[in-house]
C-alpha positions in Angstrom: 0.0 0.0 0.0 0.9 3.6 -0.4 -0.5 5.5 2.6 -0.3 8.6 4.6 0.0 6.8 7.9 2.0 5.7 10.9 1.5 2.5 12.8 -1.7 4.0 14.0 -2.7 5.3 10.6 -3.0 8.8 12.0 -1.9 12.2 10.8 0.9 12.0 13.3 1.9 14.5 16.0 0.4 17.9 15.6 3.9 19.5 15.7 6.4 16.8 14.6 4.2 14.9 12.1 5.6 11.4 11.7 9.3 12.5 11.9 9.9 12.2 15.6 8.4 8.8 16.2 11.1 6.8 14.4 13.8 8.6 16.4 12.4 7.5 19.7 13.2 4.1 21.1 14.8 1.3 19.1 16.0 3.0 16.0 14.7 1.5 12.8 11.8 -0.4 14.4 9.2 2.2 13.5 10.3 2.2 9.9 10.3 -1.6 9.8 6.8 -1.8 11.2 5.6 0.6 8.6 7.1 -1.5 5.8 5.5 -4.7 7.4 2.0 -3.2 7.5 1.9 -0.7 4.7 4.4 -1.9 2.1 7.7 -0.6 0.7 6.6 3.0 0.0 5.0 5.1 2.8 4.1 8.8 2.6 4.8 10.4 6.0 3.9 13.9 7.3 6.9 16.2 7.9 7.4 18.2 11.0 6.4 21.8 11.5 6.0 23.5 8.1 7.7 20.8 6.1 5.7 19.0 3.4 5.1 15.2 3.2 8.0 12.9 2.7 8.4 9.4 1.1 10.0 6.6 3.2 11.0 3.9 0.8 12.3 0.3 0.8 11.4 -0.5 -2.8 14.5 -1.7 -4.6 13.6 -0.1 -7.9 13.3 3.4 -6.2 16.5 2.9 -4.2 18.4 1.9 -7.4 17.0 4.9 -9.2 17.8 7.4 -6.4 21.2 6.0 -5.2 22.4 4.4 -8.4 21.2 5.5 -11.9 20.3 9.1 -11.0 22.4 9.7 -7.9 23.4 13.2 -8.8 19.8 14.2 -9.3 19.2 13.3 -5.7 21.6 15.2 -3.5 21.6 14.8 0.3 18.9 16.6 2.1 19.5 20.2 3.3 19.7 18.9 6.9 22.3 16.2 6.2 24.8 18.4 4.3 25.2 21.0 7.1 25.7 18.1 9.6 28.5 16.7 7.4 30.0 20.1 6.9 30.1 20.9 10.6 31.4 17.5 11.6 33.6 16.4 8.7 34.1 19.5 6.6 33.5 19.9 2.8 35.1 16.6 1.8 33.8 13.6 -0.1 30.8 12.9 2.2 29.6 16.5 1.8 30.3 17.1 -1.9 27.7 16.8 -4.7 27.7 16.6 -8.5 30.9 17.4 -10.4 32.7 18.2 -7.2 32.0 14.8 -5.8 33.0 13.1 -9.1 36.4 15.0 -9.0 37.1 14.0 -5.4 36.1 10.4 -6.0 38.4 10.1 -9.0 41.2 11.5 -6.9 40.7 9.2 -3.9 39.6 5.9 -5.6 43.1 4.6 -6.1 43.8 5.0 -2.3 41.2 2.4 -1.6 41.7 -0.1 -4.4 41.9 -3.8 -3.8 45.7 -3.7 -4.3 46.2 -0.8 -1.9 44.0 -2.5 0.7 46.1 -5.6 0.5 49.1 -3.5 1.3 47.4 -2.3 4.5 47.1 -5.8 6.0 50.3 -5.8 8.0 49.6 -2.5 9.6 46.0 -3.6 10.4 47.4 -6.8 12.1 50.0 -4.8 14.1 47.4 -2.4 15.4 45.0 -5.2 16.3 47.6 -7.2 18.1 48.7 -4.2 20.1 45.1 -3.5 21.2 44.4 -7.2 22.1 47.6 -7.3 24.2 46.5 -4.2 26.1 43.0 -5.7 26.5 44.4 -8.9 27.9 46.5 -7.0 30.4 43.4 -5.0 31.4 41.3 -8.2 32.0 44.1 -9.9 33.8 44.5 -7.1 36.3 40.8 -7.7 37.1 41.2 -11.4 37.8 40.5 -12.6 34.3 36.8 -11.4 34.5 35.9 -7.8 33.7 33.0 -5.6 32.7 34.1 -3.4 29.9 32.8 -0.8 27.5 33.3 -2.5 24.1 33.7 0.9 22.3 36.8 1.8 24.4 38.7 -1.2 22.8 37.4 -1.5 19.3 37.9 2.2 18.6 41.5 1.9 19.8 42.2 -0.5 17.0 40.2 1.2 14.3 41.7 4.7 15.1 45.2 3.2 15.2 44.6 1.5 11.8 43.3 4.6 10.0 46.2 6.6 11.5 48.8 4.2 10.2 47.4 3.1 6.8 46.1 6.5 5.7 48.5 9.1 7.3 51.5 7.2 8.6 50.6 8.4 12.1 50.7 6.5 15.4 47.8 7.1 17.8 49.6 4.8 20.4 46.7 2.4 20.7 44.4 5.1 21.9 46.8 6.4 24.5 48.2 9.4 22.7 46.9 12.9 23.8 45.2 13.5 20.4 43.6 10.1 20.4 42.1 10.7 23.9 40.9 14.2 22.8 39.3 12.9 19.6 37.5 10.2 21.6 36.3 12.6 24.3 34.8 15.2 21.9 33.2 12.4 19.8 31.5 10.8 22.8 30.3 14.3 23.9 28.7 14.8 20.5 27.2 11.4 20.4 25.7 11.6 23.9 24.3 15.1 23.1 22.6 13.8 20.0 20.8 11.2 22.1 19.0 13.8 24.3 15.5 15.0 23.4 17.1 18.3 22.3 19.5 16.4 20.1 16.7 14.5 18.4 14.5 17.5 17.7 17.3 19.9 16.7 17.6 18.4 13.1 13.8 18.6 12.7 13.7 22.3 13.7 16.8 23.1 11.5 15.1 21.3 8.5 12.3 23.9 8.7 14.3 26.9 9.9 17.9 26.6 8.6 18.8 30.1 9.6 19.0 28.8 13.2 22.3 27.3 12.2 23.7 30.7 13.0 22.8 30.4 16.7 24.9 28.6 19.3 22.7 25.5 19.7 24.5 22.9 21.9 24.2 20.1 19.3 25.7 22.3 16.6 28.5 23.4 18.9 29.4 19.8 19.7 29.5 18.9 16.0 31.9 21.8 15.3 34.0 20.9 18.3 34.7 17.4 16.8 35.8 18.9 13.5 38.0 21.6 15.2 39.7 18.9 17.3 40.5 16.7 14.4 41.5 19.6 12.2 44.2 20.5 14.8 45.8 17.0 14.2 45.3 17.4 10.4 47.4 20.6 10.6 50.1 18.7 12.3 50.1 16.0 9.7 50.4 18.5 6.9 53.2 20.3 8.6 55.1 17.1 9.0 54.6 15.8 5.5 57.6 16.4 3.2 57.0 19.0 0.5 59.4 17.3 -2.0 57.3 15.5 -4.6 60.0 12.8 -4.8 59.4 11.9 -1.2 55.6 11.7 -1.3 55.2 9.0 -4.0 53.4 6.7 -1.6 49.8 5.4 -2.3 48.4 6.3 1.1 45.8 9.0 1.6 48.1 11.7 2.9 50.7 11.3 0.1 47.9 11.4 -2.5 46.4 14.5 -1.0 49.7 16.2 -0.7 50.6 15.5 -4.3 47.3 16.9 -5.4 47.8 20.0 -3.3 51.2 20.6 -4.8 50.1 20.2 -8.4 48.2 23.3 -9.4 46.2 21.5 -12.1 44.7 19.2 -9.4 42.9 22.2 -7.8 43.1 20.8 -4.2 43.2 23.7 -1.7 44.7 23.5 1.7 41.1 23.7 3.2 40.0 20.7 1.1 43.1 18.8 2.1 42.3 19.4 5.8 38.7 18.4 5.4 39.6 15.1 3.7 41.9 14.3 6.6 39.2 15.2 9.2 36.5 13.1 7.4 38.7 9.9 7.0 40.0 10.0 10.6 36.4 10.2 12.0 34.6 8.0 9.5 37.5 5.7 9.0 37.3 4.4 12.6 34.0 5.2 14.2 31.8 3.4 11.5 33.7 0.1 11.7 34.0 0.2 15.4 30.3 0.8 15.8 29.2 -2.2 13.8 31.9 -4.3 15.6 30.5 -3.3 19.0 26.9 -4.4 18.0 28.2 -7.6 16.5 30.1 -8.5 19.7 26.9 -7.8 21.7 24.9 -10.1 19.3 27.5 -12.9 19.8 27.4 -12.4 23.5 23.7 -12.9 23.4 24.1 -16.0 21.2 27.0 -18.0 22.8 26.5 -21.0 20.5 27.2 -18.8 17.5 30.2 -17.2 19.3 31.5 -20.7 20.1 31.1 -21.8 16.5 33.1 -18.8 15.2 35.8 -19.4 17.8 36.2 -23.0 16.8 36.7 -22.0 13.2 39.3 -19.4 14.1 41.2 -21.7 16.5 41.0 -24.7 14.3 42.5 -22.8 11.4 45.8 -23.0 13.2 48.2 -20.6 11.6 47.7 -16.8 11.7 45.4 -16.0 8.7 47.0 -14.2 5.8 45.3 -11.5 3.7 44.1 -14.2 1.3 42.9 -16.4 4.1 40.6 -13.6 5.3 39.2 -13.4 1.8 38.1 -17.0 1.3 39.2 -19.5 3.9 37.2 -18.5 7.0 33.6 -18.9 5.8 31.9 -18.6 9.2 33.8 -15.4 10.0 32.7 -14.1 6.6 29.0 -14.7 7.2 29.1 -13.3 10.8 30.6 -10.1 9.4 27.9 -10.0 6.7 25.2 -10.5 9.3 26.7 -7.9 11.6 26.7 -5.4 8.7 23.1 -6.4 7.7 21.7 -5.9 11.2 23.8 -3.0 12.3 24.8 -0.7 9.4 26.6 2.4 10.9 24.8 4.7 8.5 21.4 3.5 9.5 19.5 6.2 7.7 20.0 8.7 4.9 17.9 11.2 3.0 17.8 12.5 -0.5 16.0 15.4 -2.2 14.8 15.4 -5.8 16.7 18.2 -7.7 14.1 18.0 -10.5 10.6 16.7 -11.2 10.9 13.0 -11.8 9.1 9.6 -12.0 10.1 7.0 -9.5 9.9 3.4 -10.8 8.3 0.7 -8.6 9.5 -2.8 -8.3 6.0 -4.0 -7.8 2.7 -2.2 -8.3 1.2 -0.4 -5.3 -2.4 0.2 -4.4 -3.2 3.6 -2.8 -5.8 4.2 -0.1 -8.2 5.3 -2.8 -7.8 1.9 -4.6 -5.7 3.2 -7.5 -2.9 0.9 -8.7 0.5 2.6 -9.3 3.4 1.3 -11.4 5.4 4.4 -10.8 5.2 7.6 -8.6 5.4 11.1 -10.1 7.3 13.5 -7.8 8.0 17.2 -7.8 11.4 18.9 -7.4 12.2 19.2 -3.7 10.5 16.0 -2.7 12.4 14.5 0.3 13.0 10.8 0.2 13.9 9.0 3.5 15.9 5.8 3.1 16.1 3.9 6.5 19.0 1.6 5.7 18.6 -0.4 8.9 14.9 -1.2 8.3 15.6 -2.0 4.6 18.4 -4.5 5.6 16.0 -6.1 8.1 12.8 -6.0 6.0 10.8 -9.1 6.8 9.2 -9.0 3.4 12.6 -9.6 1.9 14.6 -11.5 4.5 11.9 -13.4 6.3 13.1 -13.2 9.9 14.8 -9.9 9.2 15.1 -8.8 12.8 16.9 -12.0 13.9 20.7 -12.2 14.0 21.3 -15.5 12.1 24.6 -15.8 10.2 23.6 -19.2 8.9 21.2 -17.6 6.4 24.3 -16.8 4.3 25.3 -20.5 4.2 21.9 -22.1 3.7 20.8 -22.9 0.2 17.9 -20.6 -0.6 18.6 -18.6 2.5 19.1 -15.3 0.8 16.5 -13.2 -0.9 15.9 -13.4 -4.7 18.0 -10.6 -6.2 14.9 -9.1 -7.8 13.4 -8.6 -4.3 16.4 -7.0 -2.7 18.6 -3.9 -3.1 21.6 -3.9 -5.4 24.2 -2.9 -2.9 27.1 -5.0 -1.6 25.8 -8.5 -0.7 22.2 -7.3 -1.3 22.5 -4.8 1.5 22.6 -1.0 1.9 25.2 -1.0 4.6 27.7 0.7 2.3 25.0 2.4 0.2 25.1 1.9 -3.5 26.0 3.6 -6.8 28.4 6.5 -7.2 28.2 7.4 -3.5 28.9 3.8 -2.2 31.4 3.9 0.7 34.8 4.4 -0.9 36.5 2.5 1.9 34.3 -0.6 2.1 37.2 -2.9 1.3 39.3 -1.4 4.1 36.3 -1.7 6.5 35.7 -5.3 5.7 39.3 -6.3 6.1 39.8 -4.6 9.5 36.4 -5.9 10.7 37.5 -9.4 10.0 41.0 -9.0 11.5 39.7 -7.3 14.7 36.7 -9.6 15.2 38.7 -12.8 14.7 41.4 -11.7 17.1 38.9 -10.7 19.8 36.9 -13.9 19.5 40.0 -16.1 19.5 41.3 -14.4 22.7 38.2 -13.6 24.7 34.7 -14.9 25.6 32.1 -12.2 25.5 29.1 -12.5 27.9 25.8 -10.7 27.9 25.5 -8.6 31.0 21.7 -8.7 30.9 21.1 -5.0 30.5 18.5 -4.1 27.9 20.1 -2.4 24.9 18.7 -0.6 21.9 20.4 1.2 18.9 20.1 4.9 18.4 21.3 7.3 15.7 23.8 10.0 16.8 25.2 10.6 14.2 25.8 7.0 13.2 24.2 3.9 14.8 25.1 3.9 18.6 24.2 1.5 21.4 22.5 2.7 24.6 21.0 1.2 27.7 17.2 1.6 27.7 16.2 4.2 30.2 19.7 5.7 30.6 21.4 8.7 29.0 24.2 8.5 26.5 25.8 5.7 24.6 26.9 2.6 26.4 27.6 -1.1 25.6 28.8 -3.0 28.7 30.0 -6.5 28.1 31.5 -9.1 30.5 34.8 -10.4 29.2 36.8 -13.5 30.2 39.8 -15.0 28.6 39.2 -17.9 26.2 40.7 -21.3 26.9 42.7 -22.2 23.8 
């Protein structure tokens, strides 16, 4: 069906329309319930003075908006300012020809060959984090309650520092690493408050308020300023002689482009790229890792199965081993990314009048059958990635963490029923704006997860958790403030 309705088929809240409801409680569940009851295209009422929006899970629409006509559907006016304040005017912010230029410059940095060359640094950073983690648990008698994010982000920040910039964050112990983590957590926790949730809805309707010192805006800017200070140091240390910056890493690539006038890379853009990749390069992977560890703690039989595969492999896996010789690790990673995509929601706006194709005909409340939907310029399209990845109409038991679905014959959706992204998922989006670093993310995810599961046993603490968006998917304890993911950890018996 194609309805103007929420779960109660109402006009929504008198002030917030249908926009606030999905942001409250378990993120993605409201969208998922709409798709279950109303079908893959739902018209929702916007907040305040904003017009109606389309929330979509239809694969044909998503392919049209994110793939074939991606540059006709830029990010919404509320998302771009958030990216600019937090990450700067880099790849995540750019649109149109500017995005094409940046993507062409940066694609070689994240090629399959270049990613293979990052393997040893990734392994070194992971081993260093695990050794510190073991020492931490041992000082507590071999049994400790820990915040998962405190350890996963150590490794991912270390990795992006070494592979992209030749910089050592000291396994999270350096002064700049601690400062980055502190301001990031402050921003995340601020976004989980009621004020943090409604601020984007207000700014969507009254963008001039961006000029005022709203706490959520100040927190986003503080993150960027903190990382920009480190970026300035990295640029100052980088050699200016082109003969000495022939490397394929991100900093060398950016420095070369900055030196060569025809590349048109300003110092400001160079700084913004560094800021974006330091933040996105570690927090996104760490976030999905945390949720996956929690899911395995809740399913000890699955965790034991994964541990047996890793331990029985014997030797330390090589780069190639991680590609094709650890099948259960592979499907656990896929299921973690399916259930817990870091970018759990995105929005696009039509830059022109258009006709959206439908994968299957829809029937409106008036009884009319639609095979396409005609939209006007300015139409906002909401794409709740987490709900699409979990859509029961596509995945059956979509809200269940079940890695075996990837190994069972017939366990995956028919390709015609699912989105066209990586592994039939939207975890890395799709089309020209697909995550440029997805290969890096997958490799470090496998290396860190396998090392942690081989070394530790993760136990559920029994606290009730739910995911929230701020600004990426974050764990929180129901009824408490801020992000938190406590896990009980003991050493594995090898």
